[in-house]
C-alpha positions in Angstrom: 31.4 11.2 -28.7 33.0 8.2 -30.4 30.0 7.0 -32.3 27.4 7.6 -29.5 24.7 9.5 -31.4 22.5 9.8 -28.4 25.2 11.6 -26.3 23.7 15.0 -27.0 20.1 14.1 -27.8 17.3 16.6 -27.5 15.2 16.2 -24.4 11.7 17.7 -24.0 11.1 19.3 -20.7 7.5 18.7 -19.4 5.3 21.6 -18.6 4.3 22.4 -15.1 0.9 20.9 -15.6 2.3 17.7 -17.0 4.7 17.5 -14.1 1.9 18.1 -11.6 -0.1 15.3 -13.2 2.8 12.9 -13.1 3.4 13.8 -9.4 -0.2 13.0 -8.6 0.1 9.6 -10.4 3.4 8.8 -8.5 1.8 9.8 -5.1 -1.2 7.6 -5.8 1.1 4.7 -6.6 3.1 5.2 -3.4 -0.2 5.2 -1.4 -1.4 2.0 -3.0 1.9 0.2 -2.3 1.8 1.5 1.3 -1.8 0.2 1.8 -0.8 -3.2 0.3 2.2 -3.3 2.7 0.0 -2.5 5.7 -2.6 -5.1 4.6 0.0 -7.8 4.4 1.4 -6.7 7.8 -2.0 -6.9 9.4 -2.8 -10.3 7.9 0.6 -11.6 9.2 -0.1 -10.3 12.7 -3.6 -11.8 12.7 -2.2 -15.1 11.4 0.3 -15.2 14.3 -2.7 -15.3 16.6 -4.5 -18.0 14.7 -6.9 -15.7 12.8 -6.9 -16.2 9.1 -8.5 -13.4 7.0 -8.9 -12.7 3.3 -10.0 -9.7 1.3 -10.6 -6.3 3.0 -10.3 -7.6 6.6 -10.1 -4.0 8.0 -13.7 -3.1 7.2 -16.4 -2.5 9.8 -17.8 -6.1 9.9 -14.4 -7.6 10.5 -13.7 -5.2 13.4 -16.9 -6.4 15.2 -15.4 -9.9 15.0 -12.0 -8.8 16.3 -13.7 -7.1 19.3 -15.5 -10.3 20.1 -12.3 -12.3 20.0 -10.5 -9.6 22.2 -13.3 -9.9 24.8 -13.0 -13.7 24.7 -9.2 -13.5 25.1 -9.7 -11.1 28.0 -12.0 -13.6 29.8 -9.5 -16.4 29.3 -6.8 -14.6 31.4 
């Protein structure tokens, strides 16, 4: 292979259990990234309406505030 000593290197195939553990880790990472993406999207949409939030804005207390605002906006129309 013209000096490439790693051309035919030995590769260890992971066991089914190792592969299962890796799959769980990858899925968790995907879910975390998706949650972060949705958090950012929600913050952006709220900011467009003049509502600036931080932290876990989607928790129960925050929704009570959003419902109040919605009712106020409904009365303004």
